[in-house]
MOPAC internal coordinates of N, CA, C and O (Angstrom, degrees):
PM7 1SCF
backbone

  N    0.0000 0     0.00 0     0.00 0    0    0    0
  C    1.4501 1     0.00 0     0.00 0    1    0    0
  C    1.5295 1   110.49 1     0.00 0    2    1    0
  O    1.2310 1   119.78 1   143.88 1    3    2    1
  N    1.3366 1   118.03 1   -36.12 1    3    2    1
  C    1.4694 1   121.39 1  -179.66 1    5    3    2
  C    1.5252 1   110.81 1   -63.63 1    6    5    3
  O    1.2310 1   120.04 1   142.53 1    7    6    5
  N    1.3220 1   117.52 1   -37.47 1    7    6    5
  C    1.4689 1   120.77 1   179.06 1    9    7    6
  C    1.5308 1   110.21 1   -64.30 1   10    9    7
  O    1.2310 1   120.21 1   141.07 1   11   10    9
  N    1.3131 1   117.21 1   -38.93 1   11   10    9
  C    1.4677 1   120.91 1   177.87 1   13   11   10
  C    1.5205 1   110.31 1   -64.89 1   14   13   11
  O    1.2310 1   120.38 1   139.92 1   15   14   13
  N    1.3408 1   116.89 1   -40.08 1   15   14   13
  C    1.4650 1   120.45 1   177.31 1   17   15   14
  C    1.5181 1   110.90 1   -63.69 1   18   17   15
  O    1.2310 1   120.14 1   138.88 1   19   18   17
  N    1.3331 1   117.34 1   -41.12 1   19   18   17
  C    1.4634 1   121.66 1   178.05 1   21   19   18
  C    1.5221 1   110.70 1   -62.09 1   22   21   19
  O    1.2310 1   120.29 1   138.35 1   23   22   21
  N    1.3293 1   117.04 1   -41.65 1   23   22   21
  C    1.4656 1   120.99 1   178.31 1   25   23   22
  C    1.5227 1   111.35 1   -63.98 1   26   25   23
  O    1.2310 1   120.21 1   140.87 1   27   26   25
  N    1.3332 1   117.20 1   -39.13 1   27   26   25
  C    1.4627 1   120.67 1   177.88 1   29   27   26
  C    1.5205 1   111.63 1   -63.88 1   30   29   27
  O    1.2310 1   120.42 1   139.75 1   31   30   29
  N    1.3306 1   116.80 1   -40.25 1   31   30   29
  C    1.4635 1   120.99 1   178.39 1   33   31   30
  C    1.5235 1   109.93 1   -62.82 1   34   33   31
  O    1.2310 1   120.35 1   134.79 1   35   34   33
  N    1.3351 1   116.94 1   -45.21 1   35   34   33
  C    1.4668 1   121.42 1   179.49 1   37   35   34
  C    1.5205 1   109.98 1   -63.00 1   38   37   35
  O    1.2310 1   119.90 1   134.68 1   39   38   37
  N    1.3202 1   117.79 1   -45.32 1   39   38   37
  C    1.4644 1   121.74 1   179.91 1   41   39   38
  C    1.5224 1   111.58 1   -63.95 1   42   41   39
  O    1.2310 1   120.29 1   138.25 1   43   42   41
  N    1.3391 1   117.05 1   -41.75 1   43   42   41
  C    1.4616 1   120.60 1   178.02 1   45   43   42
  C    1.5184 1   110.86 1   -63.73 1   46   45   43
  O    1.2310 1   120.74 1   139.22 1   47   46   45
  N    1.3299 1   116.18 1   -40.78 1   47   46   45
  C    1.4628 1   121.75 1   179.66 1   49   47   46
  C    1.5282 1   110.86 1   -64.57 1   50   49   47
  O    1.2310 1   120.75 1   135.65 1   51   50   49
  N    1.3141 1   116.17 1   -44.35 1   51   50   49
  C    1.4655 1   120.67 1   178.95 1   53   51   50
  C    1.5251 1   110.07 1   -63.97 1   54   53   51
  O    1.2310 1   120.19 1   139.32 1   55   54   53
  N    1.3049 1   117.25 1   -40.68 1   55   54   53
  C    1.4564 1   121.37 1   178.31 1   57   55   54
  C    1.5234 1   111.66 1   -65.11 1   58   57   55
  O    1.2310 1   120.61 1   139.34 1   59   58   57
  N    1.3114 1   116.44 1   -40.66 1   59   58   57
  C    1.4509 1   121.23 1   179.11 1   61   59   58
  C    1.5294 1   110.86 1   -66.87 1   62   61   59
  O    1.2310 1   120.57 1   137.84 1   63   62   61
  N    1.3205 1   116.51 1   -42.16 1   63   62   61
  C    1.4649 1   120.72 1   176.80 1   65   63   62
  C    1.5307 1   110.07 1   -61.31 1   66   65   63
  O    1.2310 1   120.21 1   138.69 1   67   66   65
  N    1.3116 1   117.21 1   -41.31 1   67   66   65
  C    1.4661 1   121.34 1   178.46 1   69   67   66
  C    1.5327 1   110.68 1   -62.87 1   70   69   67
  O    1.2310 1   120.26 1   140.90 1   71   70   69
  N    1.3257 1   117.11 1   -39.10 1   71   70   69
  C    1.4662 1   120.77 1   177.80 1   73   71   70
  C    1.5278 1   111.38 1   -64.63 1   74   73   71
  O    1.2310 1   120.31 1   137.90 1   75   74   73
  N    1.3294 1   117.01 1   -42.10 1   75   74   73
  C    1.4677 1   121.11 1   178.58 1   77   75   74
  C    1.5218 1   109.92 1   -63.64 1   78   77   75
  O    1.2310 1   120.59 1   134.33 1   79   78   77
  N    1.3313 1   116.48 1   -45.67 1   79   78   77
  C    1.4656 1   120.37 1   179.40 1   81   79   78
  C    1.5318 1   110.99 1   -62.26 1   82   81   79
  O    1.2310 1   120.28 1   141.81 1   83   82   81
  N    1.3153 1   117.08 1   -38.19 1   83   82   81
  C    1.4693 1   121.61 1   178.84 1   85   83   82
  C    1.5333 1   110.25 1   -61.96 1   86   85   83
  O    1.2310 1   120.52 1   137.79 1   87   86   85
  N    1.3147 1   116.61 1   -42.21 1   87   86   85
  C    1.4669 1   121.26 1   177.77 1   89   87   86
  C    1.5286 1   110.02 1   -61.82 1   90   89   87
  O    1.2310 1   120.44 1   132.32 1   91   90   89
  N    1.3300 1   116.77 1   -47.68 1   91   90   89
  C    1.4631 1   120.97 1  -176.66 1   93   91   90
  C    1.5252 1   112.41 1   -68.39 1   94   93   91
  O    1.2310 1   120.23 1   148.62 1   95   94   93
  N    1.3107 1   117.17 1   -31.38 1   95   94   93
  C    1.4729 1   121.22 1  -179.23 1   97   95   94
  C    1.5246 1   112.91 1   -75.22 1   98   97   95
  O    1.2310 1   120.39 1   158.32 1   99   98   97
  N    1.3261 1   116.86 1   -21.68 1   99   98   97
  C    1.4737 1   120.14 1  -179.80 1  101   99   98
  C    1.5198 1   111.04 1   -53.05 1  102  101   99
  O    1.2310 1   121.06 1   132.67 1  103  102  101
  N    1.3183 1   115.58 1   -47.33 1  103  102  101
  C    1.4615 1   122.53 1   178.41 1  105  103  102
  C    1.5219 1   107.50 1  -133.73 1  106  105  103
  O    1.2310 1   120.10 1   -93.65 1  107  106  105
  N    1.3264 1   117.40 1    86.35 1  107  106  105
  C    1.4679 1   120.88 1  -173.29 1  109  107  106
  C    1.5301 1   114.85 1   -58.33 1  110  109  107
  O    1.2310 1   119.86 1   155.15 1  111  110  109
  N    1.3223 1   117.88 1   -24.85 1  111  110  109
  C    1.4540 1   120.08 1  -179.63 1  113  111  110
  C    1.5134 1   113.97 1   -85.74 1  114  113  111
  O    1.2310 1   120.25 1   171.92 1  115  114  113
  N    1.3086 1   117.12 1    -8.08 1  115  114  113
  C    1.4645 1   121.97 1  -176.12 1  117  115  114
  C    1.5229 1   110.91 1   -92.63 1  118  117  115
  O    1.2310 1   121.28 1   -37.60 1  119  118  117
  N    1.3279 1   115.16 1   142.40 1  119  118  117
  C    1.4621 1   120.60 1   174.37 1  121  119  118
  C    1.5237 1   108.29 1   -99.83 1  122  121  119
  O    1.2310 1   120.94 1   -48.96 1  123  122  121
  N    1.3131 1   115.81 1   131.04 1  123  122  121
  C    1.4565 1   122.46 1   178.41 1  125  123  122
  C    1.5241 1   109.00 1  -106.19 1  126  125  123
  O    1.2310 1   120.21 1   -48.02 1  127  126  125
  N    1.3243 1   117.20 1   131.98 1  127  126  125
  C    1.4591 1   119.54 1   175.82 1  129  127  126
  C    1.5285 1   108.95 1   -74.09 1  130  129  127
  O    1.2310 1   121.56 1   -20.25 1  131  130  129
  N    1.3008 1   114.62 1   159.75 1  131  130  129
  C    1.4624 1   120.19 1   178.13 1  133  131  130
  C    1.5297 1   109.78 1   -57.15 1  134  133  131
  O    1.2310 1   120.54 1   138.96 1  135  134  133
  N    1.3227 1   116.57 1   -41.04 1  135  134  133
  C    1.4597 1   121.22 1  -179.30 1  137  135  134
  C    1.5262 1   111.75 1   -63.43 1  138  137  135
  O    1.2310 1   120.18 1   141.22 1  139  138  137
  N    1.3304 1   117.26 1   -38.78 1  139  138  137
  C    1.4711 1   120.62 1   177.93 1  141  139  138
  C    1.5298 1   110.49 1   -61.78 1  142  141  139
  O    1.2310 1   120.90 1   135.03 1  143  142  141
  N    1.3281 1   115.89 1   -44.97 1  143  142  141
  C    1.4680 1   119.77 1  -179.72 1  145  143  142
  C    1.5211 1   110.30 1   -64.79 1  146  145  143
  O    1.2310 1   120.45 1   137.59 1  147  146  145
  N    1.3409 1   116.74 1   -42.41 1  147  146  145
  C    1.4645 1   120.12 1   177.64 1  149  147  146
  C    1.5329 1   110.29 1   -59.01 1  150  149  147
  O    1.2310 1   120.51 1   137.07 1  151  150  149
  N    1.3248 1   116.63 1   -42.93 1  151  150  149
  C    1.4729 1   120.04 1  -179.97 1  153  151  150
  C    1.5269 1   111.66 1   -66.79 1  154  153  151
  O    1.2310 1   120.16 1   139.05 1  155  154  153
  N    1.3228 1   117.31 1   -40.95 1  155  154  153
  C    1.4698 1   120.47 1  -179.01 1  157  155  154
  C    1.5282 1   112.29 1   -66.40 1  158  157  155
  O    1.2310 1   120.49 1   152.20 1  159  158  157
  N    1.3258 1   116.66 1   -27.80 1  159  158  157
  C    1.4664 1   120.39 1  -178.64 1  161  159  158
  C    1.5280 1   113.06 1  -105.07 1  162  161  159
  O    1.2310 1   119.89 1  -173.94 1  163  162  161
  N    1.3074 1   117.81 1     6.06 1  163  162  161
  C    1.4649 1   122.18 1  -173.74 1  165  163  162
  C    1.5259 1   113.33 1   -56.67 1  166  165  163
  O    1.2310 1   120.14 1   144.89 1  167  166  165
  N    1.3234 1   117.33 1   -35.11 1  167  166  165
  C    1.4625 1   119.72 1  -177.95 1  169  167  166
  C    1.5275 1   112.86 1   -78.91 1  170  169  167
  O    1.2310 1   119.96 1   170.23 1  171  170  169
  N    1.3313 1   117.68 1    -9.77 1  171  170  169
  C    1.4671 1   120.69 1  -176.19 1  173  171  170
  C    1.5274 1   113.62 1  -101.71 1  174  173  171
  O    1.2310 1   120.79 1   140.50 1  175  174  173
  N    1.3182 1   116.10 1   -39.50 1  175  174  173
  C    1.4734 1   119.69 1  -174.30 1  177  175  174
  C    1.5145 1   110.04 1  -142.39 1  178  177  175
  O    1.2310 1   121.26 1   -12.71 1  179  178  177
  N    1.3450 1   115.19 1   167.29 1  179  178  177
  C    1.4579 1   119.97 1   176.11 1  181  179  178
  C    1.5255 1   109.74 1   -76.38 1  182  181  179
  O    1.2310 1   121.21 1   -28.71 1  183  182  181
  N    1.3113 1   115.29 1   151.29 1  183  182  181
  C    1.4619 1   120.89 1   179.41 1  185  183  182
  C    1.5208 1   111.95 1   -57.84 1  186  185  183
  O    1.2310 1   120.05 1   144.64 1  187  186  185
  N    1.3210 1   117.51 1   -35.36 1  187  186  185
  C    1.4653 1   121.14 1  -178.90 1  189  187  186
  C    1.5171 1   112.52 1   -61.46 1  190  189  187
  O    1.2310 1   120.32 1   136.23 1  191  190  189
  N    1.3262 1   116.99 1   -43.77 1  191  190  189
  C    1.4675 1   121.23 1   179.31 1  193  191  190
  C    1.5291 1   110.94 1   -64.73 1  194  193  191
  O    1.2310 1   120.99 1   134.85 1  195  194  193
  N    1.3266 1   115.71 1   -45.15 1  195  194  193
  C    1.4571 1   120.80 1  -178.90 1  197  195  194
  C    1.5226 1   109.66 1   -65.56 1  198  197  195
  O    1.2310 1   120.53 1   135.63 1  199  198  197
  N    1.3199 1   116.60 1   -44.37 1  199  198  197
  C    1.4597 1   122.20 1  -179.19 1  201  199  198
  C    1.5293 1   111.35 1   -59.17 1  202  201  199
  O    1.2310 1   120.30 1   136.90 1  203  202  201
  N    1.3134 1   117.03 1   -43.10 1  203  202  201
  C    1.4837 1   121.00 1   179.08 1  205  203  202
  C    1.5261 1   110.90 1   -62.68 1  206  205  203
  O    1.2310 1   120.66 1   136.01 1  207  206  205
  N    1.3101 1   116.35 1   -43.99 1  207  206  205
  C    1.4629 1   119.63 1  -179.14 1  209  207  206
  C    1.5318 1   111.09 1   -67.87 1  210  209  207
  O    1.2310 1   120.01 1   140.24 1  211  210  209
  N    1.3181 1   117.58 1   -39.76 1  211  210  209
  C    1.4641 1   120.69 1   177.28 1  213  211  210
  C    1.5252 1   110.84 1   -63.48 1  214  213  211
  O    1.2310 1   120.33 1   141.02 1  215  214  213
  N    1.3224 1   116.98 1   -38.98 1  215  214  213
  C    1.4702 1   120.40 1   177.65 1  217  215  214
  C    1.5267 1   110.54 1   -62.81 1  218  217  215
  O    1.2310 1   120.31 1   139.73 1  219  218  217
  N    1.3178 1   117.02 1   -40.27 1  219  218  217
  C    1.4672 1   120.60 1   177.70 1  221  219  218
  C    1.5305 1   111.08 1   -65.51 1  222  221  219
  O    1.2310 1   120.32 1   140.02 1  223  222  221
  N    1.3292 1   117.00 1   -39.98 1  223  222  221
  C    1.4662 1   120.63 1   177.36 1  225  223  222
  C    1.5297 1   110.71 1   -64.25 1  226  225  223
  O    1.2310 1   120.64 1   142.22 1  227  226  225
  N    1.3238 1   116.38 1   -37.78 1  227  226  225
  C    1.4639 1   120.96 1   179.06 1  229  227  226
  C    1.5300 1   110.74 1   -63.57 1  230  229  227
  O    1.2310 1   120.50 1   135.25 1  231  230  229
  N    1.3260 1   116.66 1   -44.75 1  231  230  229
  C    1.4635 1   120.78 1   179.07 1  233  231  230
  C    1.5242 1   110.22 1   -65.01 1  234  233  231
  O    1.2310 1   120.04 1   134.14 1  235  234  233
  N    1.3168 1   117.54 1   -45.86 1  235  234  233
  C    1.4685 1   121.08 1  -179.91 1  237  235  234
  C    1.5275 1   110.56 1   -60.09 1  238  237  235
  O    1.2310 1   120.35 1   142.38 1  239  238  237
  N    1.3155 1   116.93 1   -37.62 1  239  238  237
  C    1.4607 1   121.44 1  -179.85 1  241  239  238
  C    1.5235 1   111.93 1   -66.15 1  242  241  239
  O    1.2310 1   120.63 1   150.04 1  243  242  241
  N    1.3272 1   116.40 1   -29.96 1  243  242  241
  C    1.4645 1   120.11 1  -175.77 1  245  243  242
  C    1.5285 1   113.33 1   -82.20 1  246  245  243
  O    1.2310 1   119.70 1   166.10 1  247  246  245
  N    1.3098 1   118.18 1   -13.90 1  247  246  245
  C    1.4612 1   121.22 1  -178.95 1  249  247  246
  C    1.5202 1   110.15 1   -78.74 1  250  249  247
  O    1.2310 1   120.62 1   -51.59 1  251  250  249
  N    1.3174 1   116.43 1   128.41 1  251  250  249
  C    1.4671 1   121.02 1  -176.65 1  253  251  250
  C    1.5210 1   112.36 1   -59.47 1  254  253  251
  O    1.2310 1   120.39 1   139.59 1  255  254  253
  N    1.3246 1   116.85 1   -40.41 1  255  254  253
  C    1.4595 1   119.73 1  -176.95 1  257  255  254
  C    1.5291 1   112.66 1   -79.31 1  258  257  255
  O    1.2310 1   120.98 1   173.93 1  259  258  257
  N    1.3124 1   115.73 1    -6.07 1  259  258  257
  C    1.4590 1   119.90 1  -179.72 1  261  259  258
  C    1.5287 1   111.09 1   -74.11 1  262  261  259
  O    1.2310 1   120.82 1   -40.66 1  263  262  261
  N    1.2979 1   116.03 1   139.34 1  263  262  261
  C    1.4593 1   121.56 1   173.64 1  265  263  262
  C    1.5276 1   107.75 1  -112.18 1  266  265  263
  O    1.2310 1   121.95 1  -131.18 1  267  266  265
  N    1.3173 1   113.87 1    48.82 1  267  266  265
  C    1.4573 1   121.32 1  -176.26 1  269  267  266
  C    1.5207 1   111.78 1   -62.59 1  270  269  267
  O    1.2310 1   121.11 1   -38.48 1  271  270  269
  N    1.3320 1   115.48 1   141.52 1  271  270  269
  C    1.4552 1   121.15 1   176.14 1  273  271  270
  C    1.5269 1   111.28 1   -77.77 1  274  273  271
  O    1.2310 1   121.00 1   168.27 1  275  274  273
  N    1.3183 1   115.68 1   -11.73 1  275  274  273
  C    1.4599 1   120.96 1  -177.67 1  277  275  274
  C    1.5245 1   109.36 1  -114.07 1  278  277  275
  O    1.2310 1   121.09 1   -48.99 1  279  278  277
  N    1.3263 1   115.52 1   131.01 1  279  278  277
  C    1.4600 1   122.17 1   176.24 1  281  279  278
  C    1.5196 1   107.04 1  -103.12 1  282  281  279
  O    1.2310 1   120.14 1   -49.92 1  283  282  281
  N    1.3323 1   117.34 1   130.08 1  283  282  281
  C    1.4619 1   121.42 1   178.79 1  285  283  282
  C    1.5208 1   108.98 1  -125.58 1  286  285  283
  O    1.2310 1   121.03 1   -37.84 1  287  286  285
  N    1.3207 1   115.63 1   142.16 1  287  286  285
  C    1.4567 1   121.15 1   177.80 1  289  287  286
  C    1.5240 1   108.68 1  -146.97 1  290  289  287
  O    1.2310 1   121.27 1   -22.90 1  291  290  289
  N    1.3147 1   115.18 1   157.10 1  291  290  289
  C    1.4584 1   120.76 1   178.74 1  293  291  290
  C    1.5185 1   108.53 1  -113.88 1  294  293  291
  O    1.2310 1   120.99 1   -52.97 1  295  294  293
  N    1.3177 1   115.71 1   127.03 1  295  294  293
  C    1.4635 1   121.93 1   177.96 1  297  295  294
  C    1.5191 1   109.18 1  -132.49 1  298  297  295
  O    1.2310 1   120.98 1   -58.25 1  299  298  297
  N    1.3014 1   115.74 1   121.75 1  299  298  297
  C    1.4655 1   120.03 1   178.08 1  301  299  298
  C    1.5137 1   113.45 1    58.24 1  302  301  299
  O    1.2310 1   120.15 1  -147.06 1  303  302  301
  N    1.3203 1   117.31 1    32.94 1  303  302  301
  C    1.4595 1   121.55 1   178.68 1  305  303  302
  C    1.5206 1   114.68 1    83.99 1  306  305  303
  O    1.2310 1   119.89 1  -178.85 1  307  306  305
  N    1.3227 1   117.82 1     1.15 1  307  306  305
  C    1.4659 1   121.70 1   178.38 1  309  307  306
  C    1.5223 1   109.21 1  -112.66 1  310  309  307
  O    1.2310 1   121.03 1   -47.15 1  311  310  309
  N    1.3159 1   115.63 1   132.85 1  311  310  309
  C    1.4681 1   120.36 1   178.34 1  313  311  310
  C    1.5261 1   108.12 1   -88.49 1  314  313  311
  O    1.2310 1   121.49 1   -47.09 1  315  314  313
  N    1.3402 1   114.75 1   132.91 1  315  314  313
  C    1.4647 1   122.32 1   178.09 1  317  315  314
  C    1.5233 1   109.68 1  -118.64 1  318  317  315
  O    1.2310 1   121.02 1   -35.03 1  319  318  317
  N    1.3262 1   115.65 1   144.97 1  319  318  317
  C    1.4583 1   122.59 1  -179.80 1  321  319  318
  C    1.5176 1   108.93 1  -122.95 1  322  321  319
  O    1.2310 1   121.35 1   -34.54 1  323  322  321
  N    1.3332 1   115.02 1   145.46 1  323  322  321
  C    1.4563 1   120.77 1  -178.13 1  325  323  322
  C    1.5241 1   107.54 1  -148.20 1  326  325  323
  O    1.2310 1   120.49 1   -31.53 1  327  326  325
  N    1.3255 1   116.67 1   148.47 1  327  326  325
  C    1.4628 1   120.56 1   175.06 1  329  327  326
  C    1.5115 1   108.27 1   -70.68 1  330  329  327
  O    1.2310 1   120.33 1   -52.42 1  331  330  329
  N    1.3217 1   116.98 1   127.58 1  331  330  329
  C    1.4614 1   122.44 1  -178.33 1  333  331  330
  C    1.5286 1   108.46 1   -85.97 1  334  333  331
  O    1.2310 1   120.81 1   -84.78 1  335  334  333
  N    1.3210 1   116.06 1    95.22 1  335  334  333
  C    1.4557 1   120.77 1  -174.81 1  337  335  334
  C    1.5305 1   112.86 1   -85.26 1  338  337  335
  O    1.2310 1   119.94 1  -175.93 1  339  338  337
  N    1.3164 1   117.71 1     4.07 1  339  338  337
  C    1.4754 1   120.84 1   179.23 1  341  339  338
  C    1.5097 1   111.34 1   -78.79 1  342  341  339
  O    1.2310 1   120.10 1   180.00 1  343  342  341

């Protein structure tokens, strides 16, 4: 039963990541604040799950060797995410 639960967590995470990427790809030149993404996904998942995944995307974006599809930056205390079209 634990293996099935682990698979569900992985599948939910992959689905959530796909939803975030879909939002960012809609307008690749636009930066979305963390709060905007949380609001757009509020009906699908809990804020805690989304927040954790966004934090991981932010860290991955900051690593030089990372070829992340998501660009994250902090401006005035607000984290913004954008599709990295480069």
